[in-house]
Legacy VTK file of the C-alpha trace (Angstrom):
# vtk DataFile Version 3.0
C-alpha trace
ASCII
DATASET POLYDATA
POINTS 231 float
0.000 0.000 0.000
2.855 2.343 0.861
4.540 1.504 -2.437
1.364 2.356 -4.334
1.101 5.701 -2.522
4.736 6.438 -3.318
4.218 5.720 -7.023
1.113 7.892 -6.997
3.079 10.812 -5.520
5.805 10.389 -8.142
3.155 10.328 -10.859
1.662 13.584 -9.573
5.114 15.172 -9.468
5.791 14.019 -13.019
2.504 15.444 -14.260
3.175 18.699 -12.426
6.636 18.902 -13.979
5.294 18.269 -17.468
2.635 20.910 -16.891
5.306 23.429 -15.859
7.385 22.620 -18.952
4.338 23.104 -21.180
3.512 26.382 -19.472
7.038 27.732 -19.948
7.053 26.563 -23.583
3.905 28.596 -24.220
5.304 31.550 -22.291
8.516 31.450 -24.311
6.641 31.741 -27.601
4.421 34.528 -26.305
7.458 36.507 -25.150
9.261 35.865 -28.427
6.332 36.929 -30.616
5.835 40.001 -28.505
9.048 41.291 -30.084
9.344 39.311 -33.347
6.617 39.130 -36.000
5.356 35.537 -36.431
6.391 34.071 -39.769
3.786 31.344 -39.375
1.290 30.071 -36.816
-0.034 26.677 -35.769
-3.273 27.386 -37.638
-1.376 28.310 -40.822
0.624 25.079 -40.610
-2.579 23.037 -40.337
-4.189 24.782 -43.304
-1.046 24.380 -45.427
-0.942 20.666 -44.635
-4.580 20.369 -45.765
-3.889 22.214 -49.025
-0.845 20.069 -49.775
-2.914 16.904 -49.579
-4.501 18.107 -52.837
-1.543 20.036 -54.231
1.955 19.224 -52.900
3.178 22.586 -54.247
0.528 24.663 -52.484
1.649 27.811 -50.687
-0.080 30.222 -48.327
-0.564 33.874 -49.240
0.492 36.090 -46.358
2.515 39.286 -46.156
3.237 41.077 -42.914
2.448 44.788 -42.796
2.993 47.148 -39.838
-0.030 48.304 -37.868
0.100 51.835 -39.300
-0.105 50.461 -42.864
-3.464 48.793 -42.276
-6.564 50.830 -43.098
-8.295 52.424 -40.129
-11.542 51.295 -41.759
-10.509 47.652 -41.503
-9.471 48.098 -37.884
-12.846 49.607 -37.020
-14.690 46.958 -39.024
-12.949 44.082 -37.222
-13.604 45.624 -33.810
-17.260 46.225 -34.723
-17.676 42.687 -36.016
-15.595 40.591 -33.638
-15.004 42.331 -30.323
-16.623 45.697 -29.594
-15.122 45.830 -26.066
-11.598 44.875 -27.134
-9.836 47.972 -25.790
-11.592 47.709 -22.417
-11.656 44.023 -21.438
-8.753 41.957 -20.117
-9.076 39.115 -22.584
-12.618 37.886 -21.969
-15.975 39.490 -22.724
-18.172 37.930 -20.050
-21.350 39.539 -21.383
-20.539 38.196 -24.840
-19.883 34.719 -23.450
-23.232 34.748 -21.613
-25.063 35.840 -24.772
-23.327 33.089 -26.744
-24.385 30.488 -24.178
-27.982 31.686 -24.335
-27.917 31.647 -28.140
-26.509 28.118 -28.218
-29.147 26.908 -25.740
-31.909 28.500 -27.795
-30.713 26.882 -31.026
-29.860 23.575 -29.363
-26.391 23.496 -30.941
-23.068 25.331 -30.950
-23.910 28.461 -32.948
-21.811 31.138 -31.258
-18.571 31.148 -29.295
-18.256 34.592 -27.768
-14.479 34.576 -28.256
-12.617 37.876 -28.071
-9.878 38.970 -30.462
-7.319 37.967 -27.832
-8.824 34.482 -27.515
-8.961 34.042 -31.285
-5.318 35.048 -31.571
-4.304 32.643 -28.790
-5.959 29.779 -30.664
-4.468 30.757 -34.023
-0.907 31.166 -32.754
-0.356 27.921 -30.890
-3.421 25.672 -30.862
-5.799 23.722 -33.100
-9.461 24.315 -34.017
-10.575 21.320 -31.916
-13.289 21.968 -29.338
-11.847 20.087 -26.347
-11.446 21.082 -22.699
-7.645 20.761 -23.077
-7.585 23.190 -26.012
-9.949 25.609 -24.285
-7.868 25.537 -21.122
-4.718 26.327 -23.075
-6.561 29.105 -24.880
-7.418 30.716 -21.538
-3.785 30.503 -20.355
-2.371 31.971 -23.587
-5.015 34.707 -23.633
-4.005 35.793 -20.127
-0.353 35.809 -21.192
-1.108 37.958 -24.235
-3.179 40.428 -22.252
-0.569 40.851 -19.518
2.598 40.787 -21.641
1.516 42.540 -24.859
-0.132 45.873 -25.487
-3.592 45.935 -27.055
-2.018 47.456 -30.162
0.424 44.534 -30.473
-2.348 41.963 -30.012
-4.406 43.658 -32.708
-1.442 44.072 -35.064
-0.558 40.380 -34.906
-4.219 39.374 -35.178
-4.733 41.422 -38.340
-1.653 39.862 -39.901
-2.308 36.186 -39.173
-6.049 35.468 -39.238
-7.494 33.395 -42.080
-9.330 35.271 -44.836
-9.882 32.631 -47.489
-8.448 29.423 -48.889
-4.741 29.809 -48.207
-5.175 33.540 -47.558
-3.919 34.937 -44.247
-3.633 38.483 -42.969
-5.009 41.851 -44.037
-2.519 42.513 -46.831
-3.069 39.192 -48.574
-6.843 39.551 -48.129
-6.949 43.058 -49.612
-4.943 41.923 -52.632
-6.879 38.654 -53.017
-10.338 40.241 -53.017
-9.727 43.781 -54.281
-6.268 43.937 -55.850
-5.152 46.736 -53.502
-3.043 47.040 -50.366
-4.435 46.816 -46.843
-3.752 50.536 -46.435
-6.094 51.384 -49.334
-9.221 49.596 -48.101
-12.316 51.783 -47.931
-15.204 51.456 -45.435
-17.389 49.170 -47.576
-14.498 46.908 -48.521
-13.372 46.722 -44.896
-16.867 45.864 -43.673
-17.128 43.074 -46.218
-13.778 41.601 -45.215
-14.734 41.770 -41.539
-17.998 39.961 -42.237
-16.021 37.062 -43.751
-13.863 36.362 -40.681
-16.124 33.759 -38.973
-16.169 31.503 -42.075
-13.571 32.791 -44.552
-13.152 29.750 -46.799
-16.904 29.463 -47.329
-17.248 33.147 -48.208
-14.207 32.938 -50.477
-16.112 30.343 -52.519
-19.513 32.065 -52.142
-18.805 35.775 -52.430
-22.275 36.639 -53.695
-24.257 35.049 -50.867
-26.972 37.429 -49.570
-26.038 36.801 -45.950
-22.611 38.305 -46.526
-24.117 41.537 -47.852
-26.479 41.787 -44.853
-23.651 41.247 -42.373
-21.499 43.819 -44.158
-24.252 46.441 -43.909
-24.649 45.843 -40.164
-20.901 46.108 -39.570
-20.678 49.248 -41.688
-23.291 50.876 -39.451
-21.337 50.015 -36.293
-17.933 51.142 -37.534
-18.126 54.888 -36.680
-18.316 54.110 -32.944
-15.751 51.298 -32.932
-12.777 52.133 -30.697
-9.396 50.886 -31.900
-6.107 50.720 -29.960
LINES 1 232
231 0 1 2 3 4 5 6 7 8 9 10 11 12 13 14 15 16 17 18 19 20 21 22 23 24 25 26 27 28 29 30 31 32 33 34 35 36 37 38 39 40 41 42 43 44 45 46 47 48 49 50 51 52 53 54 55 56 57 58 59 60 61 62 63 64 65 66 67 68 69 70 71 72 73 74 75 76 77 78 79 80 81 82 83 84 85 86 87 88 89 90 91 92 93 94 95 96 97 98 99 100 101 102 103 104 105 106 107 108 109 110 111 112 113 114 115 116 117 118 119 120 121 122 123 124 125 126 127 128 129 130 131 132 133 134 135 136 137 138 139 140 141 142 143 144 145 146 147 148 149 150 151 152 153 154 155 156 157 158 159 160 161 162 163 164 165 166 167 168 169 170 171 172 173 174 175 176 177 178 179 180 181 182 183 184 185 186 187 188 189 190 191 192 193 194 195 196 197 198 199 200 201 202 203 204 205 206 207 208 209 210 211 212 213 214 215 216 217 218 219 220 221 222 223 224 225 226 227 228 229 230
């Protein structure tokens, strides 16, 4: 019995040690990317692997641009569409989470997530799209790291440069050129609102650009943009 208890203690210590190593691995990447622009993310790697199953030569389209070279209209559109309280919250929008829970209960399925920009970035940088407790727990940890170690401007800059905007299309610059043939700095209000409306399901909207739902969402976002506060 004593031997079993001893093994159990060693097992707990081992698990604790592995947890600490994982935590410091995550922390190391967050600190690194706070100073160095990410060349790729976990989400990009997954999408590239999917594309190369069909075409071994497939490449992602992504070009980093500094925060000041991204249209203010796109910044306002993303805030209006994805996270209206971004500049005020500390990583989590509790009202938004509650509304998402109520919406999911009403529909009887997972229809809304209530994730903030910080949470979305945490998932994109280091995690997978899976909906497991392990992934969600890691998302919470990384979100807290981002909020405490990065400025809101840095979080938003990285977010705008790495989120998916179509099949193999990542970041504002690639999206602006893919859909409109212009730079991210040149996007007007209507173009920005349309791009923001695509963020929840970018590959679908890339294939179905004329869907009526996209136009309706764009109009709603366009109306919210004047009051959107950006970092």
